[in-house]
mmCIF file of the C-alpha atoms, coordinates in Angstrom:
data_MODEL
# 
_entry.id   MODEL 
# 
loop_
_atom_site.group_PDB 
_atom_site.id 
_atom_site.type_symbol 
_atom_site.label_atom_id 
_atom_site.label_alt_id 
_atom_site.label_comp_id 
_atom_site.label_asym_id 
_atom_site.label_entity_id 
_atom_site.label_seq_id 
_atom_site.pdbx_PDB_ins_code 
_atom_site.Cartn_x 
_atom_site.Cartn_y 
_atom_site.Cartn_z 
_atom_site.occupancy 
_atom_site.B_iso_or_equiv 
_atom_site.pdbx_formal_charge 
_atom_site.auth_seq_id 
_atom_site.auth_comp_id 
_atom_site.auth_asym_id 
_atom_site.auth_atom_id 
_atom_site.pdbx_PDB_model_num 
ATOM 1   C CA . MET A 1 1   ? 0.000   0.000  0.000   1.00 0.00 ? 1   MET A CA 1 
ATOM 2   C CA . SER A 1 2   ? 1.415   3.379  -1.032  1.00 0.00 ? 2   SER A CA 1 
ATOM 3   C CA . ARG A 1 3   ? 1.838   5.939  1.751   1.00 0.00 ? 3   ARG A CA 1 
ATOM 4   C CA . ILE A 1 4   ? 1.194   9.613  1.029   1.00 0.00 ? 4   ILE A CA 1 
ATOM 5   C CA . LEU A 1 5   ? 1.922   12.761 3.046   1.00 0.00 ? 5   LEU A CA 1 
ATOM 6   C CA . VAL A 1 6   ? -0.709  15.509 2.687   1.00 0.00 ? 6   VAL A CA 1 
ATOM 7   C CA . VAL A 1 7   ? 0.665   18.985 3.483   1.00 0.00 ? 7   VAL A CA 1 
ATOM 8   C CA . ASP A 1 8   ? -1.700  21.980 3.593   1.00 0.00 ? 8   ASP A CA 1 
ATOM 9   C CA . ASP A 1 9   ? -2.456  24.628 6.210   1.00 0.00 ? 9   ASP A CA 1 
ATOM 10  C CA . GLU A 1 10  ? -6.201  24.368 5.469   1.00 0.00 ? 10  GLU A CA 1 
ATOM 11  C CA . GLU A 1 11  ? -7.731  21.498 7.415   1.00 0.00 ? 11  GLU A CA 1 
ATOM 12  C CA . ARG A 1 12  ? -10.706 21.435 5.041   1.00 0.00 ? 12  ARG A CA 1 
ATOM 13  C CA . ILE A 1 13  ? -8.442  20.780 2.054   1.00 0.00 ? 13  ILE A CA 1 
ATOM 14  C CA . ARG A 1 14  ? -6.559  18.057 3.933   1.00 0.00 ? 14  ARG A CA 1 
ATOM 15  C CA . ASP A 1 15  ? -9.824  16.360 4.916   1.00 0.00 ? 15  ASP A CA 1 
ATOM 16  C CA . ILE A 1 16  ? -11.126 16.319 1.333   1.00 0.00 ? 16  ILE A CA 1 
ATOM 17  C CA . ILE A 1 17  ? -7.887  14.855 -0.002  1.00 0.00 ? 17  ILE A CA 1 
ATOM 18  C CA . LYS A 1 18  ? -7.724  12.270 2.788   1.00 0.00 ? 18  LYS A CA 1 
ATOM 19  C CA . GLN A 1 19  ? -11.271 11.107 2.055   1.00 0.00 ? 19  GLN A CA 1 
ATOM 20  C CA . TYR A 1 20  ? -10.364 10.409 -1.566  1.00 0.00 ? 20  TYR A CA 1 
ATOM 21  C CA . LEU A 1 21  ? -7.054  8.781  -0.612  1.00 0.00 ? 21  LEU A CA 1 
ATOM 22  C CA . GLU A 1 22  ? -8.838  6.499  1.820   1.00 0.00 ? 22  GLU A CA 1 
ATOM 23  C CA . PHE A 1 23  ? -11.435 5.590  -0.810  1.00 0.00 ? 23  PHE A CA 1 
ATOM 24  C CA . GLU A 1 24  ? -8.638  4.690  -3.251  1.00 0.00 ? 24  GLU A CA 1 
ATOM 25  C CA . GLY A 1 25  ? -6.963  2.500  -0.641  1.00 0.00 ? 25  GLY A CA 1 
ATOM 26  C CA . PHE A 1 26  ? -3.937  4.692  0.103   1.00 0.00 ? 26  PHE A CA 1 
ATOM 27  C CA . SER A 1 27  ? -2.293  5.060  3.500   1.00 0.00 ? 27  SER A CA 1 
ATOM 28  C CA . PHE A 1 28  ? -1.616  8.669  4.509   1.00 0.00 ? 28  PHE A CA 1 
ATOM 29  C CA . ASP A 1 29  ? -0.318  11.127 7.068   1.00 0.00 ? 29  ASP A CA 1 
ATOM 30  C CA . GLU A 1 30  ? -0.721  14.897 7.251   1.00 0.00 ? 30  GLU A CA 1 
ATOM 31  C CA . ALA A 1 31  ? 1.125   18.101 8.095   1.00 0.00 ? 31  ALA A CA 1 
ATOM 32  C CA . GLU A 1 32  ? -0.087  21.696 8.395   1.00 0.00 ? 32  GLU A CA 1 
ATOM 33  C CA . ASP A 1 33  ? 3.107   23.467 7.351   1.00 0.00 ? 33  ASP A CA 1 
ATOM 34  C CA . GLY A 1 34  ? 6.503   22.927 5.742   1.00 0.00 ? 34  GLY A CA 1 
ATOM 35  C CA . VAL A 1 35  ? 8.367   22.490 9.017   1.00 0.00 ? 35  VAL A CA 1 
ATOM 36  C CA . ILE A 1 36  ? 6.226   19.539 10.084  1.00 0.00 ? 36  ILE A CA 1 
ATOM 37  C CA . ALA A 1 37  ? 6.334   18.130 6.529   1.00 0.00 ? 37  ALA A CA 1 
ATOM 38  C CA . TYR A 1 38  ? 10.138  18.260 6.518   1.00 0.00 ? 38  TYR A CA 1 
ATOM 39  C CA . GLU A 1 39  ? 10.356  16.534 9.908   1.00 0.00 ? 39  GLU A CA 1 
ATOM 40  C CA . LYS A 1 40  ? 7.928   13.781 8.897   1.00 0.00 ? 40  LYS A CA 1 
ATOM 41  C CA . ALA A 1 41  ? 9.589   13.237 5.523   1.00 0.00 ? 41  ALA A CA 1 
ATOM 42  C CA . LYS A 1 42  ? 12.934  12.824 7.264   1.00 0.00 ? 42  LYS A CA 1 
ATOM 43  C CA . ALA A 1 43  ? 11.591  10.451 9.924   1.00 0.00 ? 43  ALA A CA 1 
ATOM 44  C CA . GLN A 1 44  ? 9.314   8.315  7.736   1.00 0.00 ? 44  GLN A CA 1 
ATOM 45  C CA . ASN A 1 45  ? 9.222   6.821  4.257   1.00 0.00 ? 45  ASN A CA 1 
ATOM 46  C CA . PHE A 1 46  ? 6.536   8.157  1.941   1.00 0.00 ? 46  PHE A CA 1 
ATOM 47  C CA . ASP A 1 47  ? 5.812   7.138  -1.631  1.00 0.00 ? 47  ASP A CA 1 
ATOM 48  C CA . LEU A 1 48  ? 4.530   10.601 -2.556  1.00 0.00 ? 48  LEU A CA 1 
ATOM 49  C CA . ILE A 1 49  ? 4.008   14.044 -0.995  1.00 0.00 ? 49  ILE A CA 1 
ATOM 50  C CA . LEU A 1 50  ? 1.159   16.445 -1.803  1.00 0.00 ? 50  LEU A CA 1 
ATOM 51  C CA . MET A 1 51  ? 2.368   19.877 -0.743  1.00 0.00 ? 51  MET A CA 1 
ATOM 52  C CA . ASP A 1 52  ? 0.707   23.266 -0.745  1.00 0.00 ? 52  ASP A CA 1 
ATOM 53  C CA . ILE A 1 53  ? 3.022   26.175 -1.573  1.00 0.00 ? 53  ILE A CA 1 
ATOM 54  C CA . MET A 1 54  ? 1.437   29.035 0.370   1.00 0.00 ? 54  MET A CA 1 
ATOM 55  C CA . MET A 1 55  ? 1.704   28.057 4.056   1.00 0.00 ? 55  MET A CA 1 
ATOM 56  C CA . PRO A 1 56  ? 2.728   29.853 7.277   1.00 0.00 ? 56  PRO A CA 1 
ATOM 57  C CA . ASN A 1 57  ? 5.995   29.164 9.140   1.00 0.00 ? 57  ASN A CA 1 
ATOM 58  C CA . CYS A 1 58  ? 7.586   27.358 6.214   1.00 0.00 ? 58  CYS A CA 1 
ATOM 59  C CA . ASP A 1 59  ? 6.170   27.446 2.676   1.00 0.00 ? 59  ASP A CA 1 
ATOM 60  C CA . GLY A 1 60  ? 6.058   24.479 0.312   1.00 0.00 ? 60  GLY A CA 1 
ATOM 61  C CA . ILE A 1 61  ? 8.916   25.656 -1.903  1.00 0.00 ? 61  ILE A CA 1 
ATOM 62  C CA . THR A 1 62  ? 11.282  25.948 1.078   1.00 0.00 ? 62  THR A CA 1 
ATOM 63  C CA . ALA A 1 63  ? 10.155  22.573 2.412   1.00 0.00 ? 63  ALA A CA 1 
ATOM 64  C CA . LEU A 1 64  ? 10.635  20.958 -1.011  1.00 0.00 ? 64  LEU A CA 1 
ATOM 65  C CA . ARG A 1 65  ? 14.136  22.390 -1.301  1.00 0.00 ? 65  ARG A CA 1 
ATOM 66  C CA . LYS A 1 66  ? 15.077  20.985 2.122   1.00 0.00 ? 66  LYS A CA 1 
ATOM 67  C CA . ILE A 1 67  ? 13.468  17.585 1.416   1.00 0.00 ? 67  ILE A CA 1 
ATOM 68  C CA . ARG A 1 68  ? 15.412  17.312 -1.843  1.00 0.00 ? 68  ARG A CA 1 
ATOM 69  C CA . GLU A 1 69  ? 18.619  17.450 0.193   1.00 0.00 ? 69  GLU A CA 1 
ATOM 70  C CA . PHE A 1 70  ? 17.975  13.888 1.379   1.00 0.00 ? 70  PHE A CA 1 
ATOM 71  C CA . SER A 1 71  ? 15.087  12.412 -0.621  1.00 0.00 ? 71  SER A CA 1 
ATOM 72  C CA . ASP A 1 72  ? 13.850  11.938 -4.203  1.00 0.00 ? 72  ASP A CA 1 
ATOM 73  C CA . VAL A 1 73  ? 10.288  11.188 -3.077  1.00 0.00 ? 73  VAL A CA 1 
ATOM 74  C CA . PRO A 1 74  ? 7.798   12.328 -5.758  1.00 0.00 ? 74  PRO A CA 1 
ATOM 75  C CA . VAL A 1 75  ? 6.173   15.670 -4.896  1.00 0.00 ? 75  VAL A CA 1 
ATOM 76  C CA . ILE A 1 76  ? 3.017   17.237 -6.282  1.00 0.00 ? 76  ILE A CA 1 
ATOM 77  C CA . LEU A 1 77  ? 2.750   20.949 -5.509  1.00 0.00 ? 77  LEU A CA 1 
ATOM 78  C CA . LEU A 1 78  ? -0.657  22.403 -4.669  1.00 0.00 ? 78  LEU A CA 1 
ATOM 79  C CA . THR A 1 79  ? -1.138  26.133 -5.092  1.00 0.00 ? 79  THR A CA 1 
ATOM 80  C CA . ALA A 1 80  ? -3.555  28.890 -5.985  1.00 0.00 ? 80  ALA A CA 1 
ATOM 81  C CA . LYS A 1 81  ? -0.931  30.361 -8.290  1.00 0.00 ? 81  LYS A CA 1 
ATOM 82  C CA . GLY A 1 82  ? -0.956  29.636 -12.002 1.00 0.00 ? 82  GLY A CA 1 
ATOM 83  C CA . GLU A 1 83  ? 1.878   31.727 -13.384 1.00 0.00 ? 83  GLU A CA 1 
ATOM 84  C CA . GLU A 1 84  ? 4.485   29.966 -15.520 1.00 0.00 ? 84  GLU A CA 1 
ATOM 85  C CA . TYR A 1 85  ? 7.287   31.338 -13.310 1.00 0.00 ? 85  TYR A CA 1 
ATOM 86  C CA . ASP A 1 86  ? 5.907   29.516 -10.294 1.00 0.00 ? 86  ASP A CA 1 
ATOM 87  C CA . LYS A 1 87  ? 5.738   26.274 -12.234 1.00 0.00 ? 87  LYS A CA 1 
ATOM 88  C CA . VAL A 1 88  ? 9.255   26.599 -13.606 1.00 0.00 ? 88  VAL A CA 1 
ATOM 89  C CA . PHE A 1 89  ? 10.578  27.389 -10.126 1.00 0.00 ? 89  PHE A CA 1 
ATOM 90  C CA . GLY A 1 90  ? 8.837   24.344 -8.658  1.00 0.00 ? 90  GLY A CA 1 
ATOM 91  C CA . PHE A 1 91  ? 10.003  22.039 -11.444 1.00 0.00 ? 91  PHE A CA 1 
ATOM 92  C CA . ASP A 1 92  ? 13.571  23.331 -11.112 1.00 0.00 ? 92  ASP A CA 1 
ATOM 93  C CA . LEU A 1 93  ? 13.526  22.230 -7.482  1.00 0.00 ? 93  LEU A CA 1 
ATOM 94  C CA . GLY A 1 94  ? 12.437  18.737 -8.466  1.00 0.00 ? 94  GLY A CA 1 
ATOM 95  C CA . ALA A 1 95  ? 8.641   18.817 -8.227  1.00 0.00 ? 95  ALA A CA 1 
ATOM 96  C CA . ASP A 1 96  ? 6.999   16.037 -10.242 1.00 0.00 ? 96  ASP A CA 1 
ATOM 97  C CA . ASP A 1 97  ? 3.690   17.750 -10.905 1.00 0.00 ? 97  ASP A CA 1 
ATOM 98  C CA . TYR A 1 98  ? 1.844   20.988 -10.235 1.00 0.00 ? 98  TYR A CA 1 
ATOM 99  C CA . VAL A 1 99  ? -1.874  21.305 -9.442  1.00 0.00 ? 99  VAL A CA 1 
ATOM 100 C CA . VAL A 1 100 ? -3.594  24.689 -9.330  1.00 0.00 ? 100 VAL A CA 1 
ATOM 101 C CA . LYS A 1 101 ? -6.421  25.237 -6.835  1.00 0.00 ? 101 LYS A CA 1 
ATOM 102 C CA . PRO A 1 102 ? -9.318  24.785 -7.061  1.00 0.00 ? 102 PRO A CA 1 
ATOM 103 C CA . PHE A 1 103 ? -8.715  21.289 -8.413  1.00 0.00 ? 103 PHE A CA 1 
ATOM 104 C CA . SER A 1 104 ? -10.804 18.217 -9.111  1.00 0.00 ? 104 SER A CA 1 
ATOM 105 C CA . PRO A 1 105 ? -10.121 15.548 -6.437  1.00 0.00 ? 105 PRO A CA 1 
ATOM 106 C CA . ARG A 1 106 ? -10.709 12.845 -9.043  1.00 0.00 ? 106 ARG A CA 1 
ATOM 107 C CA . GLU A 1 107 ? -8.125  14.373 -11.373 1.00 0.00 ? 107 GLU A CA 1 
ATOM 108 C CA . LEU A 1 108 ? -5.724  14.688 -8.446  1.00 0.00 ? 108 LEU A CA 1 
ATOM 109 C CA . MET A 1 109 ? -6.145  10.981 -7.705  1.00 0.00 ? 109 MET A CA 1 
ATOM 110 C CA . SER A 1 110 ? -5.415  10.219 -11.367 1.00 0.00 ? 110 SER A CA 1 
ATOM 111 C CA . ARG A 1 111 ? -2.211  12.222 -11.197 1.00 0.00 ? 111 ARG A CA 1 
ATOM 112 C CA . ILE A 1 112 ? -1.175  10.477 -7.989  1.00 0.00 ? 112 ILE A CA 1 
ATOM 113 C CA . LYS A 1 113 ? -1.757  7.047  -9.520  1.00 0.00 ? 113 LYS A CA 1 
ATOM 114 C CA . ALA A 1 114 ? 0.133   8.021  -12.671 1.00 0.00 ? 114 ALA A CA 1 
ATOM 115 C CA . ILE A 1 115 ? 3.178   9.185  -10.724 1.00 0.00 ? 115 ILE A CA 1 
ATOM 116 C CA . LEU A 1 116 ? 3.166   6.119  -8.454  1.00 0.00 ? 116 LEU A CA 1 
ATOM 117 C CA . LYS A 1 117 ? 2.868   3.838  -11.465 1.00 0.00 ? 117 LYS A CA 1 
ATOM 118 C CA . ARG A 1 118 ? 5.825   5.558  -13.076 1.00 0.00 ? 118 ARG A CA 1 
ATOM 119 C CA . THR A 1 119 ? 8.024   5.722  -9.979  1.00 0.00 ? 119 THR A CA 1 
ATOM 120 C CA . GLN A 1 120 ? 7.225   2.201  -8.798  1.00 0.00 ? 120 GLN A CA 1 
ATOM 121 C CA . PRO A 1 121 ? 7.462   0.275  -12.063 1.00 0.00 ? 121 PRO A CA 1 
ATOM 122 C CA . PRO A 1 122 ? 7.863   -3.510 -12.309 1.00 0.00 ? 122 PRO A CA 1 
ATOM 123 C CA . GLN A 1 123 ? 11.366  -4.734 -12.990 1.00 0.00 ? 123 GLN A CA 1 
ATOM 124 C CA . GLN A 1 124 ? 12.140  -4.183 -16.626 1.00 0.00 ? 124 GLN A CA 1 
ATOM 125 C CA . GLU A 1 125 ? 14.663  -5.675 -18.967 1.00 0.00 ? 125 GLU A CA 1 
ATOM 126 C CA . LYS A 1 126 ? 17.914  -3.839 -19.532 1.00 0.00 ? 126 LYS A CA 1 
ATOM 127 C CA . LYS A 1 127 ? 17.592  -1.021 -22.040 1.00 0.00 ? 127 LYS A CA 1 
ATOM 128 C CA . GLN A 1 128 ? 20.230  0.114  -24.472 1.00 0.00 ? 128 GLN A CA 1 
ATOM 129 C CA . VAL A 1 129 ? 22.051  3.426  -24.169 1.00 0.00 ? 129 VAL A CA 1 
ATOM 130 C CA . TYR A 1 130 ? 21.073  5.898  -26.881 1.00 0.00 ? 130 TYR A CA 1 
ATOM 131 C CA . LYS A 1 131 ? 23.978  7.725  -28.531 1.00 0.00 ? 131 LYS A CA 1 
ATOM 132 C CA . PHE A 1 132 ? 24.089  10.590 -31.005 1.00 0.00 ? 132 PHE A CA 1 
ATOM 133 C CA . ARG A 1 133 ? 27.461  12.203 -31.610 1.00 0.00 ? 133 ARG A CA 1 
ATOM 134 C CA . THR A 1 134 ? 28.625  13.153 -28.072 1.00 0.00 ? 134 THR A CA 1 
ATOM 135 C CA . LEU A 1 135 ? 25.152  12.849 -26.541 1.00 0.00 ? 135 LEU A CA 1 
ATOM 136 C CA . GLU A 1 136 ? 24.428  9.726  -24.446 1.00 0.00 ? 136 GLU A CA 1 
ATOM 137 C CA . VAL A 1 137 ? 21.086  8.864  -22.836 1.00 0.00 ? 137 VAL A CA 1 
ATOM 138 C CA . ASN A 1 138 ? 21.007  5.913  -20.425 1.00 0.00 ? 138 ASN A CA 1 
ATOM 139 C CA . PRO A 1 139 ? 17.432  4.680  -19.653 1.00 0.00 ? 139 PRO A CA 1 
ATOM 140 C CA . LYS A 1 140 ? 18.641  2.384  -16.877 1.00 0.00 ? 140 LYS A CA 1 
ATOM 141 C CA . SER A 1 141 ? 20.548  4.975  -14.830 1.00 0.00 ? 141 SER A CA 1 
ATOM 142 C CA . TYR A 1 142 ? 18.435  7.996  -15.880 1.00 0.00 ? 142 TYR A CA 1 
ATOM 143 C CA . GLU A 1 143 ? 21.635  9.757  -16.933 1.00 0.00 ? 143 GLU A CA 1 
ATOM 144 C CA . ILE A 1 144 ? 22.335  12.134 -19.775 1.00 0.00 ? 144 ILE A CA 1 
ATOM 145 C CA . LYS A 1 145 ? 25.922  12.874 -20.789 1.00 0.00 ? 145 LYS A CA 1 
ATOM 146 C CA . ILE A 1 146 ? 27.363  15.339 -23.274 1.00 0.00 ? 146 ILE A CA 1 
ATOM 147 C CA . ASP A 1 147 ? 31.069  15.067 -24.104 1.00 0.00 ? 147 ASP A CA 1 
ATOM 148 C CA . GLY A 1 148 ? 31.309  12.583 -21.232 1.00 0.00 ? 148 GLY A CA 1 
ATOM 149 C CA . GLN A 1 149 ? 29.992  15.096 -18.703 1.00 0.00 ? 149 GLN A CA 1 
ATOM 150 C CA . LYS A 1 150 ? 26.777  14.363 -16.800 1.00 0.00 ? 150 LYS A CA 1 
ATOM 151 C CA . VAL A 1 151 ? 23.913  16.766 -17.516 1.00 0.00 ? 151 VAL A CA 1 
ATOM 152 C CA . THR A 1 152 ? 21.633  17.529 -14.577 1.00 0.00 ? 152 THR A CA 1 
ATOM 153 C CA . VAL A 1 153 ? 17.939  17.240 -15.455 1.00 0.00 ? 153 VAL A CA 1 
ATOM 154 C CA . THR A 1 154 ? 14.765  16.477 -13.509 1.00 0.00 ? 154 THR A CA 1 
ATOM 155 C CA . PRO A 1 155 ? 13.225  12.980 -13.791 1.00 0.00 ? 155 PRO A CA 1 
ATOM 156 C CA . LYS A 1 156 ? 10.386  14.447 -15.843 1.00 0.00 ? 156 LYS A CA 1 
ATOM 157 C CA . GLU A 1 157 ? 12.802  16.085 -18.282 1.00 0.00 ? 157 GLU A CA 1 
ATOM 158 C CA . PHE A 1 158 ? 14.623  12.772 -18.698 1.00 0.00 ? 158 PHE A CA 1 
ATOM 159 C CA . GLU A 1 159 ? 11.373  10.897 -19.390 1.00 0.00 ? 159 GLU A CA 1 
ATOM 160 C CA . LEU A 1 160 ? 10.393  13.576 -21.888 1.00 0.00 ? 160 LEU A CA 1 
ATOM 161 C CA . LEU A 1 161 ? 13.694  13.286 -23.772 1.00 0.00 ? 161 LEU A CA 1 
ATOM 162 C CA . LEU A 1 162 ? 13.511  9.478  -23.771 1.00 0.00 ? 162 LEU A CA 1 
ATOM 163 C CA . PHE A 1 163 ? 9.955   9.620  -25.118 1.00 0.00 ? 163 PHE A CA 1 
ATOM 164 C CA . PHE A 1 164 ? 11.094  11.930 -27.916 1.00 0.00 ? 164 PHE A CA 1 
ATOM 165 C CA . ILE A 1 165 ? 13.966  9.577  -28.777 1.00 0.00 ? 165 ILE A CA 1 
ATOM 166 C CA . GLN A 1 166 ? 11.658  6.548  -28.792 1.00 0.00 ? 166 GLN A CA 1 
ATOM 167 C CA . ASN A 1 167 ? 9.413   8.410  -31.252 1.00 0.00 ? 167 ASN A CA 1 
ATOM 168 C CA . LYS A 1 168 ? 12.169  9.909  -33.373 1.00 0.00 ? 168 LYS A CA 1 
ATOM 169 C CA . ASN A 1 169 ? 11.081  11.693 -36.578 1.00 0.00 ? 169 ASN A CA 1 
ATOM 170 C CA . THR A 1 170 ? 7.438   11.577 -35.476 1.00 0.00 ? 170 THR A CA 1 
ATOM 171 C CA . VAL A 1 171 ? 5.342   14.658 -34.775 1.00 0.00 ? 171 VAL A CA 1 
ATOM 172 C CA . ILE A 1 172 ? 3.887   14.288 -31.260 1.00 0.00 ? 172 ILE A CA 1 
ATOM 173 C CA . THR A 1 173 ? 1.019   16.451 -30.060 1.00 0.00 ? 173 THR A CA 1 
ATOM 174 C CA . ARG A 1 174 ? 1.077   18.142 -26.655 1.00 0.00 ? 174 ARG A CA 1 
ATOM 175 C CA . ASP A 1 175 ? -1.954  16.117 -25.574 1.00 0.00 ? 175 ASP A CA 1 
ATOM 176 C CA . THR A 1 176 ? -0.153  12.876 -26.424 1.00 0.00 ? 176 THR A CA 1 
ATOM 177 C CA . ILE A 1 177 ? 2.897   13.961 -24.448 1.00 0.00 ? 177 ILE A CA 1 
ATOM 178 C CA . LEU A 1 178 ? 0.757   14.864 -21.434 1.00 0.00 ? 178 LEU A CA 1 
ATOM 179 C CA . ASN A 1 179 ? -0.998  11.511 -21.551 1.00 0.00 ? 179 ASN A CA 1 
ATOM 180 C CA . LYS A 1 180 ? 2.161   9.421  -21.987 1.00 0.00 ? 180 LYS A CA 1 
ATOM 181 C CA . ILE A 1 181 ? 4.558   11.295 -19.701 1.00 0.00 ? 181 ILE A CA 1 
ATOM 182 C CA . TRP A 1 182 ? 2.185   12.588 -17.037 1.00 0.00 ? 182 TRP A CA 1 
ATOM 183 C CA . GLY A 1 183 ? -0.088  9.563  -17.369 1.00 0.00 ? 183 GLY A CA 1 
ATOM 184 C CA . TYR A 1 184 ? -3.490  11.280 -17.362 1.00 0.00 ? 184 TYR A CA 1 
ATOM 185 C CA . ASP A 1 185 ? -5.851  13.149 -19.641 1.00 0.00 ? 185 ASP A CA 1 
ATOM 186 C CA . PHE A 1 186 ? -5.148  16.823 -19.167 1.00 0.00 ? 186 PHE A CA 1 
ATOM 187 C CA . TYR A 1 187 ? -8.135  19.130 -19.080 1.00 0.00 ? 187 TYR A CA 1 
ATOM 188 C CA . GLY A 1 188 ? -6.352  22.475 -18.763 1.00 0.00 ? 188 GLY A CA 1 
ATOM 189 C CA . ASP A 1 189 ? -3.923  24.213 -21.082 1.00 0.00 ? 189 ASP A CA 1 
ATOM 190 C CA . SER A 1 190 ? -0.771  22.526 -22.388 1.00 0.00 ? 190 SER A CA 1 
ATOM 191 C CA . ARG A 1 191 ? 1.819   24.987 -21.086 1.00 0.00 ? 191 ARG A CA 1 
ATOM 192 C CA . THR A 1 192 ? 3.122   22.255 -18.784 1.00 0.00 ? 192 THR A CA 1 
ATOM 193 C CA . VAL A 1 193 ? 4.661   20.520 -21.812 1.00 0.00 ? 193 VAL A CA 1 
ATOM 194 C CA . ASP A 1 194 ? 6.069   23.759 -23.218 1.00 0.00 ? 194 ASP A CA 1 
ATOM 195 C CA . THR A 1 195 ? 7.630   24.622 -19.855 1.00 0.00 ? 195 THR A CA 1 
ATOM 196 C CA . HIS A 1 196 ? 9.386   21.254 -19.608 1.00 0.00 ? 196 HIS A CA 1 
ATOM 197 C CA . VAL A 1 197 ? 10.554  21.348 -23.225 1.00 0.00 ? 197 VAL A CA 1 
ATOM 198 C CA . LYS A 1 198 ? 11.997  24.815 -22.611 1.00 0.00 ? 198 LYS A CA 1 
ATOM 199 C CA . MET A 1 199 ? 13.946  23.576 -19.576 1.00 0.00 ? 199 MET A CA 1 
ATOM 200 C CA . LEU A 1 200 ? 15.074  20.407 -21.368 1.00 0.00 ? 200 LEU A CA 1 
ATOM 201 C CA . ARG A 1 201 ? 16.356  22.364 -24.356 1.00 0.00 ? 201 ARG A CA 1 
ATOM 202 C CA . SER A 1 202 ? 18.287  24.657 -22.043 1.00 0.00 ? 202 SER A CA 1 
ATOM 203 C CA . ASN A 1 203 ? 19.965  21.677 -20.381 1.00 0.00 ? 203 ASN A CA 1 
ATOM 204 C CA . LEU A 1 204 ? 20.799  20.021 -23.710 1.00 0.00 ? 204 LEU A CA 1 
ATOM 205 C CA . GLY A 1 205 ? 22.944  22.972 -24.778 1.00 0.00 ? 205 GLY A CA 1 
ATOM 206 C CA . GLU A 1 206 ? 24.365  22.338 -28.248 1.00 0.00 ? 206 GLU A CA 1 
ATOM 207 C CA . TYR A 1 207 ? 21.788  19.585 -28.812 1.00 0.00 ? 207 TYR A CA 1 
ATOM 208 C CA . ARG A 1 208 ? 18.761  21.755 -28.047 1.00 0.00 ? 208 ARG A CA 1 
ATOM 209 C CA . ASP A 1 209 ? 17.799  21.859 -31.739 1.00 0.00 ? 209 ASP A CA 1 
ATOM 210 C CA . LEU A 1 210 ? 17.166  18.103 -31.780 1.00 0.00 ? 210 LEU A CA 1 
ATOM 211 C CA . ILE A 1 211 ? 13.707  18.970 -30.443 1.00 0.00 ? 211 ILE A CA 1 
ATOM 212 C CA . LYS A 1 212 ? 11.792  20.780 -33.168 1.00 0.00 ? 212 LYS A CA 1 
ATOM 213 C CA . THR A 1 213 ? 8.683   22.838 -32.485 1.00 0.00 ? 213 THR A CA 1 
ATOM 214 C CA . ILE A 1 214 ? 5.805   22.043 -34.834 1.00 0.00 ? 214 ILE A CA 1 
ATOM 215 C CA . TRP A 1 215 ? 3.736   25.181 -34.472 1.00 0.00 ? 215 TRP A CA 1 
ATOM 216 C CA . GLY A 1 216 ? 0.119   24.608 -33.555 1.00 0.00 ? 216 GLY A CA 1 
ATOM 217 C CA . VAL A 1 217 ? 0.663   20.872 -33.076 1.00 0.00 ? 217 VAL A CA 1 
ATOM 218 C CA . GLY A 1 218 ? 3.507   19.836 -30.792 1.00 0.00 ? 218 GLY A CA 1 
ATOM 219 C CA . TYR A 1 219 ? 7.094   18.663 -31.148 1.00 0.00 ? 219 TYR A CA 1 
ATOM 220 C CA . LYS A 1 220 ? 9.345   16.349 -33.148 1.00 0.00 ? 220 LYS A CA 1 
ATOM 221 C CA . TYR A 1 221 ? 12.723  14.854 -32.250 1.00 0.00 ? 221 TYR A CA 1 
ATOM 222 C CA . GLU A 1 222 ? 14.935  14.881 -35.329 1.00 0.00 ? 222 GLU A CA 1 
ATOM 223 C CA . GLU A 1 223 ? 18.646  14.186 -35.673 1.00 0.00 ? 223 GLU A CA 1 
ATOM 224 C CA . TYR A 1 224 ? 20.590  16.591 -37.856 1.00 0.00 ? 224 TYR A CA 1 
# 
């Protein structure tokens, strides 16, 4: 049974989320601010953390930064903010997903299941390392190297690049990317994909142009 930590200063929000988690068969704990969340995450093992950003004492961004010092536990950020800057900032710190309030509890459960399915996969057969010129992508170790030097990317960025490589020379719509990488049907806008592609391109440096933008449709990975 997966164990989830629910972090929000509003008891009403925590209660709603806990009701749905219980219905879905998840085990859970709760915290009302980032300080308590940090202490619980350090003392216990969780399979996923739902964390509000705007909280007293210690906000979610600060708590996430401190948790990332010792844990790679998947984190979904909950916030009333919807600006791209906030999303980029959260993703840069290692957040796995970003849900804007008010949200649908059913959609939230779908996102939780998708992340748990991805981060707790069955044992898979060994996958080959992809190489293009001085670029190396290792699916087994989740490592990207350029000129032999490791490139730091988030898990989501790595999965996005691997998905592009696996569908080389194929135009992929934003909706398809959201469904395959995030694992759920997305009912809002598709800026989440664009934000991650932007960050991935930045990290790929000289190989940024491997990911082509197909205006009005999506993206295509194409070797040059």
